[in-house]
C-alpha positions in Angstrom: -116.7 -92.8 109.4 -115.7 -95.8 107.4 -115.1 -94.2 103.4 -114.0 -97.6 102.1 -116.9 -99.5 101.4 -117.6 -102.6 99.6 -120.7 -102.3 97.0 -123.5 -104.6 98.7 -122.9 -102.8 101.9 -123.9 -99.4 100.0 -126.4 -100.9 98.1 -128.2 -102.3 101.2 -127.5 -100.2 104.1 -125.8 -96.4 103.0 -127.5 -95.9 100.0 -131.1 -96.5 101.4 -130.3 -94.2 104.9 -128.7 -90.9 102.4 -131.6 -91.1 100.2 -133.9 -91.3 103.6 -132.0 -88.2 104.9 -132.8 -86.4 101.4 -129.3 -86.6 100.3 -128.1 -85.9 96.8 -125.5 -88.6 95.5 -122.8 -87.5 93.0 -120.5 -90.5 91.2 -116.9 -90.0 89.8 -115.2 -93.1 88.4 -111.8 -93.7 86.7 -108.4 -95.7 87.3 -107.0 -93.0 89.7 -103.4 -94.4 89.4 -101.7 -91.2 90.1 -103.5 -88.2 92.0 -102.5 -85.0 90.6 -104.0 -81.7 90.7 -106.7 -82.1 88.1 -107.8 -84.9 89.9 -108.4 -82.9 93.3 -109.9 -80.3 91.0 -112.5 -82.7 89.6 -113.3 -83.9 92.9 -113.7 -80.8 94.5 -115.8 -79.3 91.8 -118.0 -82.9 91.8 -118.2 -82.3 95.3 -120.0 -79.0 95.1 -122.6 -80.3 92.7 -124.3 -83.3 95.7 -124.3 -83.5 99.3 -122.4 -87.1 99.0 -119.4 -87.4 96.7 -118.5 -91.4 95.8 -115.9 -92.2 94.2 -114.6 -95.9 92.4 -111.2 -97.1 91.0 -111.7 -100.0 88.3 -110.1 -103.1 89.9 -106.5 -103.6 88.4 -107.3 -107.1 86.9 -109.7 -105.0 84.6 -107.5 -101.6 83.6 -106.9 -101.4 79.7 -103.8 -99.3 79.7 -101.1 -101.9 78.9 -99.4 -104.0 80.3 -97.9 -103.0 83.7 -100.6 -100.4 84.5 -102.0 -99.6 86.9 -98.8 -98.3 88.6 -100.3 -98.7 92.2 -102.3 -101.7 92.9 -105.8 -101.8 94.3 -105.1 -101.1 98.2 -103.0 -97.9 97.5 -105.3 -96.5 95.3 -108.2 -96.7 97.2 -106.3 -95.0 100.8 -105.2 -92.2 98.9 -108.9 -91.2 97.7 -109.9 -91.9 101.3 -107.1 -89.2 102.2 -109.3 -86.6 100.3 -111.4 -84.7 102.1 -113.8 -84.2 99.7 -114.7 -87.6 99.1 -117.1 -89.5 101.3 -117.3 -93.2 99.9 -114.8 -95.2 98.1 -115.1 -98.6 96.5 -113.9 -100.4 94.0 -115.3 -101.8 90.3 -114.9 -105.4 89.3 -115.2 -105.1 85.7 -114.4 -103.5 82.5 -117.2 -101.2 82.7 -118.6 -99.1 85.6 -122.5 -101.2 85.3 -121.8 -102.2 88.8 -121.1 -99.4 90.8 -124.1 -97.4 88.9 -126.3 -100.3 90.1 -125.0 -100.1 93.4 -124.8 -96.4 93.9 -128.0 -95.1 91.6 -126.3 -91.5 91.8 -128.0 -88.4 91.1 -125.2 -87.2 88.9 -122.7 -89.3 87.2 -119.6 -86.4 86.9 -116.9 -86.9 83.8 -114.6 -84.3 83.3 -115.1 -82.1 80.0 -113.0 -84.0 77.9 -115.6 -86.9 77.6 -118.5 -84.1 76.8 -118.3 -85.4 73.1 -119.4 -88.7 73.1 -118.5 -89.6 69.8 -114.9 -89.2 70.7 -114.6 -91.6 73.2 -112.3 -94.4 72.3 -113.8 -96.8 74.4 -117.1 -96.7 73.3 -118.7 -97.0 76.6 -119.6 -93.0 77.2 -123.3 -93.5 76.1 -124.2 -96.6 77.6 -122.9 -95.2 80.7 -125.0 -92.3 80.0 -127.9 -94.4 79.2 -127.5 -96.6 82.3 -127.0 -93.5 84.6 -130.5 -92.0 83.9 -132.1 -95.5 83.3 -131.3 -95.2 87.2 -133.0 -91.9 87.5 -129.5 -89.8 87.4 -127.6 -87.8 84.8 -124.3 -86.8 83.4 -122.7 -83.9 84.7 -119.2 -82.4 83.9 -116.7 -80.4 85.5 -114.2 -78.0 84.0 -110.8 -77.0 84.6 -107.4 -77.9 83.1 -107.1 -81.5 82.2 -103.7 -83.0 83.8 -103.0 -87.0 82.9 -101.7 -89.4 85.4 -100.8 -91.6 82.0 -98.2 -89.0 81.1 -96.7 -88.4 84.8 -96.1 -92.0 84.9 -94.6 -92.4 81.5 -92.2 -89.6 82.0 -91.6 -88.9 85.8 -92.3 -92.6 87.1 -90.4 -94.2 84.2 -93.5 -96.0 83.7 -92.4 -96.8 80.0 -88.6 -98.0 79.0 -86.1 -95.8 77.8 -86.3 -97.0 74.2 -89.9 -97.1 74.1 -90.0 -93.1 75.4 -87.3 -92.2 72.6 -89.5 -93.9 70.1 -93.1 -92.5 70.7 -91.2 -88.7 70.8 -90.2 -89.1 67.3 -93.8 -91.4 66.5 -95.9 -88.5 67.9 -94.7 -86.0 65.6 -96.4 -88.4 62.6 -98.7 -90.0 63.5 -101.9 -88.7 66.2 -104.7 -91.2 67.9 -106.9 -89.6 65.3 -104.9 -91.5 62.5 -105.0 -94.4 64.5 -109.0 -94.3 65.1 -109.1 -93.3 61.2 -107.8 -96.8 60.1 -109.8 -98.7 62.6 -112.8 -97.2 61.0 -111.8 -98.1 58.0 -111.0 -101.9 59.0 -114.7 -101.9 60.2 -115.9 -101.9 56.8 -113.4 -104.7 55.3 -114.7 -108.1 54.5 -111.9 -110.5 55.9 -111.2 -113.8 54.9 -108.6 -116.5 57.2 -107.3 -119.1 55.7 -105.4 -121.9 57.4 -104.8 -124.2 59.7 -107.1 -124.8 62.8 -105.1 -125.9 66.0 -106.3 -127.0 70.1 -104.0 -125.7 72.2 -104.1 -128.1 74.9 -102.4 -126.7 78.2 -101.9 -129.0 81.2 -100.9 -126.8 84.5 -98.4 -129.2 86.5 -96.5 -128.7 90.2 -92.8 -129.5 89.3 -91.9 -131.7 92.5 -88.2 -132.0 91.2 -86.2 -134.7 88.9 -87.4 -138.5 88.8 -85.2 -140.3 91.7 -84.3 -142.9 88.8 -84.4 -141.2 86.1 -84.1 -137.6 84.3 -87.5 -136.6 83.7 -89.5 -134.1 86.1 -92.0 -135.3 88.6 -94.9 -133.4 88.6 -98.2 -133.0 90.2 -101.2 -132.2 88.2 -103.2 -129.2 88.6 -105.5 -129.1 85.9 -106.1 -128.9 81.9 -107.6 -126.6 79.6 -107.9 -125.7 76.2 -107.9 -123.0 73.4 -108.8 -122.4 69.8 -105.7 -121.5 68.3 -104.1 -121.6 64.8 -106.2 -119.9 62.1 -109.0 -119.6 64.7 -107.0 -117.6 67.3 -106.1 -115.1 64.2 -109.6 -115.1 63.2 -111.0 -114.4 66.7 -108.3 -111.3 66.9 -109.8 -109.7 63.5 -113.6 -110.1 64.4 -112.7 -107.3 67.4 -112.6 -105.1 64.6 -114.6 -106.0 62.2 -117.6 -108.2 62.2 -116.9 -109.2 58.6 -114.9 -112.3 59.2 -115.0 -115.6 57.5 -112.7 -118.5 58.3 -112.3 -121.4 56.0 -110.7 -124.4 57.0 -110.5 -128.1 57.2 -111.0 -129.7 60.4 -111.5 -133.4 62.0 -115.0 -134.9 62.8 -114.7 -135.0 66.6 -117.4 -133.9 68.1 -116.2 -132.2 71.2 -114.0 -129.8 69.1 -117.2 -129.4 67.0 -118.9 -128.3 69.7 -116.4 -125.8 71.3 -116.2 -124.0 67.5 -120.0 -123.7 67.7 -119.7 -122.4 71.7 -116.7 -120.0 71.2 -116.6 -118.6 68.0 -120.0 -119.3 65.9 -121.7 -115.8 66.8 -118.2 -113.8 66.0 -117.4 -114.7 62.5 -118.8 -116.8 59.8 -117.2 -120.5 59.3 -116.8 -122.3 56.4 -115.3 -125.7 57.6 -115.3 -128.7 55.9 -114.9 -132.1 57.7 -112.6 -134.9 57.3 -112.7 -138.6 58.1 -109.5 -139.4 57.6 -106.9 -136.2 59.3 -107.7 -135.2 62.6 -107.9 -131.3 64.3 -104.6 -130.8 65.2 -103.9 -130.7 69.2 -101.0 -128.9 70.6 -100.6 -130.6 74.1 -98.2 -128.3 76.2 -97.1 -129.1 80.0 -96.1 -126.1 81.8 -96.0 -124.8 85.5 -96.4 -121.4 86.5 -93.9 -119.0 88.5 -94.6 -119.0 92.3 -94.3 -115.7 92.9 -95.4 -113.5 89.3 -98.0 -114.7 87.0 -95.1 -116.3 84.3 -95.3 -119.8 82.6 -92.2 -122.2 81.8 -93.2 -125.0 79.4 -92.1 -128.4 80.3 -92.5 -130.4 77.1 -95.3 -131.0 74.6 -96.7 -133.7 72.4 -99.4 -133.3 69.4 -101.2 -135.6 67.2 -100.1 -134.7 63.9 -100.2 -137.4 61.3 -96.8 -137.8 59.3 -98.0 -139.4 56.4 -102.2 -139.2 56.5 -103.1 -136.4 54.1 -106.8 -135.0 54.0 -109.0 -137.3 51.6 -109.8 -136.1 47.7 -113.4 -135.0 48.7 -112.7 -132.9 51.6 -110.2 -131.0 49.7 -112.2 -130.4 46.8 -115.1 -129.0 49.2 -112.8 -126.9 50.7 -111.0 -125.6 47.7 -114.7 -124.9 46.5 -115.7 -122.8 49.6 -112.1 -121.0 49.3 -112.7 -119.8 45.5 -116.2 -118.7 46.1 -115.0 -116.6 49.5 -111.9 -115.2 47.9 -114.4 -113.3 45.1 -116.5 -111.7 48.0 -113.3 -111.0 50.4 -111.0 -107.7 50.5 -108.4 -108.6 52.8 -107.2 -112.2 52.9 -105.2 -113.8 56.1 -103.1 -116.7 55.3 -102.0 -118.3 58.0 -99.8 -121.3 56.6 -98.8 -123.6 59.7 -97.2 -126.1 57.5 -99.5 -129.2 58.7 -100.9 -130.0 55.3 -103.7 -127.7 54.5 -102.3 -125.1 52.4 -100.7 -127.4 49.4 -99.6 -126.0 46.0 -103.0 -126.1 44.5 -104.6 -124.1 47.6 -101.4 -121.7 47.5 -101.6 -121.2 44.0 -105.6 -120.3 44.0 -105.1 -117.7 47.2 -102.3 -116.0 45.5 -104.0 -115.7 41.9 -107.3 -115.0 43.3 -106.7 -112.5 46.9 -107.6 -109.0 46.2 -105.3 -108.4 49.2 -102.8 -110.8 51.1 -101.5 -110.8 54.5 -99.2 -113.6 54.3 -97.6 -115.9 57.3 -95.8 -118.8 57.0 -94.8 -120.3 59.9 -91.5 -123.1 61.1 -92.3 -125.0 64.1 -90.5 -128.2 65.5 -92.6 -130.7 63.1 -91.8 -128.7 60.0 -88.7 -127.2 60.6 -87.1 -126.4 57.4 -89.8 -127.4 55.2 -92.5 -124.5 55.2 -90.1 -121.9 54.3 -92.0 -118.0 53.1 -90.4 -118.0 49.6 -92.3 -120.9 48.4 -95.0 -117.8 48.0 -94.3 -115.2 45.3 -97.0 -112.6 45.9 -98.1 -110.7 49.1 -99.1 -107.7 49.8 -98.1 -107.6 53.4 -96.1 -110.2 55.6 -94.9 -111.3 59.2 -92.0 -113.6 59.7 -89.6 -114.1 63.0 -85.8 -114.2 63.1 -85.6 -117.9 63.0 -88.1 -118.1 59.7 -85.9 -115.0 58.1 -82.5 -117.2 58.8 -84.2 -120.2 57.2 -85.6 -118.0 54.1 -82.0 -116.1 54.0 -79.0 -118.0 55.9 -76.6 -116.1 53.9 -77.7 -112.7 55.4 -78.2 -114.1 59.0 -75.6 -111.9 60.1 -77.6 -108.8 58.9 -82.0 -109.1 59.5 -82.3 -105.8 57.3 -80.6 -107.2 54.7 -82.4 -110.4 54.7 -85.8 -108.5 55.3 -84.9 -106.4 52.1 -84.6 -109.3 50.1 -88.0 -111.1 51.5 -89.5 -107.8 50.5 -88.5 -107.8 47.1 -89.2 -111.4 46.5 -92.7 -111.2 47.7 -92.9 -107.4 46.3 -94.6 -106.6 49.5 -94.2 -104.6 52.8 -93.9 -106.5 56.2 -92.7 -106.6 59.2 -90.0 -109.1 61.2 -91.1 -109.7 65.0 -87.8 -110.1 67.0 -89.4 -110.7 70.7 -88.3 -108.7 73.7 -86.4 -106.4 71.0 -89.4 -105.3 69.0 -89.9 -105.0 65.3 -88.8 -104.5 62.2 -91.2 -103.0 59.7 -90.2 -102.2 55.7 -92.1 -100.1 53.7 -90.7 -99.6 49.9 -87.3 -100.9 50.5 -86.6 -98.7 53.8 -86.5 -100.5 57.2 -87.8 -99.2 60.2 -87.2 -100.4 63.7 -89.9 -100.1 67.2 -89.0 -101.1 70.3 -90.8 -104.0 72.5 -93.9 -101.8 74.3 -93.7 -104.4 77.2 -90.9 -106.6 78.8 -93.9 -108.1 81.2 -95.2 -111.5 79.4 -97.0 -114.3 80.5 -96.7 -116.6 77.8 -95.4 -115.5 74.1 -97.6 -118.1 72.3 -100.2 -115.9 71.0 -98.0 -112.9 70.6 -96.7 -113.1 67.0 -100.4 -114.1 65.7 -101.7 -111.2 67.4 -98.8 -108.7 65.8 -99.6 -110.5 62.6 -104.0 -110.0 62.8 -103.3 -106.3 64.0 -100.6 -104.9 61.8 -102.2 -106.8 58.6 -105.6 -105.4 59.3 -104.2 -102.0 59.6 -102.4 -102.2 56.2 -105.4 -103.9 54.6 -107.3 -100.4 55.8 -104.5 -98.5 54.1 -101.9 -97.3 57.0 -98.5 -96.7 56.5 -96.2 -99.8 57.7 -94.7 -97.5 60.2 -98.4 -97.4 61.9 -99.2 -100.9 61.3 -95.7 -101.7 63.1 -97.0 -99.6 65.8 -100.1 -101.5 66.3 -98.7 -104.7 65.7 -96.6 -104.3 68.6 -99.2 -103.2 70.6 -101.0 -106.2 69.8 -98.2 -108.4 70.4 -97.7 -106.7 73.8 -101.3 -107.5 75.1 -101.0 -111.2 73.2 -98.2 -112.1 75.4 -100.1 -111.0 78.6 -102.9 -113.9 77.5 -102.2 -117.4 77.9 -101.8 -119.5 75.1 -105.2 -118.4 73.1 -107.4 -118.3 75.9 -108.4 -114.8 74.9 -108.6 -112.6 71.8 -107.1 -109.3 71.7 -109.3 -106.7 71.5 -110.0 -103.3 69.9 -110.7 -101.3 72.7 -107.8 -102.6 74.7 -105.3 -101.9 71.7 -106.7 -98.1 71.0 -106.6 -97.7 75.0 -103.0 -99.1 75.2 -102.2 -96.7 72.0 -103.5 -93.7 73.6 -101.4 -94.4 76.8 -98.2 -94.7 74.7 -99.0 -91.5 72.9 -99.5 -89.7 76.3 -95.9 -88.8 76.9 
């Protein structure tokens, strides 16, 4: 009998036959990345509860344990399960939930380990929905007993699933913080009213195939594949935050382009409150990048970039006043303010002073880029409660201390009277709390695109800080978000709370 089956075949052929024969069906679902004794016991007990045992795995693209997981690919995981005697059928789920499998199998019993018996403790928040779907299809949930092992722990330690510096860091981290701490601050963050202020940027990506250098010039000759555009800048930050709390408001000025306005309504209007002022003279900023993909792995190299940022134009007075009026009203309501100063003209001195004066809790990010290099330095602010910046921005703020980043970080912390973070790319991040600097390594070196990684770090670390978490825990969460953001092309998607929590659980399991 062929054990590996597709969902449609099982639903249309196998299941009707089994039901006609009066056979009961049990379903077990998981990643099953590394089969260990706990899995075998779980599957054997499940088989004892029904006539037929179906086991499904989550397809690799939907596994949410962080970059580099699953350790084994879909084919290998299916073959290992197929070889287990008590397993009758094996199939693959193509989604973040098990819904597609439940609807195809309609199990009499959906069997989980006893660690899932308390639905309120499930960090994915999916167990209740899974139970309800199983019951809708006439089944019920049952639980196996026995010692709980962990594939994640085995992979993290025995198979070098984590870099050595991460294992060393986590060995110390778990003595101070637990998954309960991480969930506690996530729950506090849910209740915060969050205001995001900053430039809206459209990230347009055009994908090319590079044929080589032009025969009569020094530029690339490339073939056009396709283009996409994503909502970036302050919108990207607001989208990240909206996964953690429903109380997010975005305040900004944008151009009056109809297509972009429709994109706002289509993609984000149901995720946050929008307080947008439309300018008739200043366009919505578009940064257009041309890039090519590595043929062997999903990494991207940028060829060049163009933008539509005016050199001399400014927002008309009517738009500026409308923006300031709306901003002042929203500042009164917000528990936490994320100020995303990309240096493209939105945050002028009046706006800057208003936010510093009225924000109850201010999380600051003042960015340097090619169009404002040396002109948008974080030291123009004199107050924040938390901040992030990168190595280049730190050097511009305190060039005399370029050789000692920790001293420079202490200088900016004292200047702003705030705790904060220095993001350092593949070298991780440094955090500072009450003048003491701590270090956290990068949690992945698997990278698709670094464009959105800093914004993801800023969003998650800043929100945890606003929820009262210690700076070191905020650094940990920020680095997780940055690792996830570095594996999203541009700002095509936002990081999700459930993915951050699941990756945290992975890292804590050493």
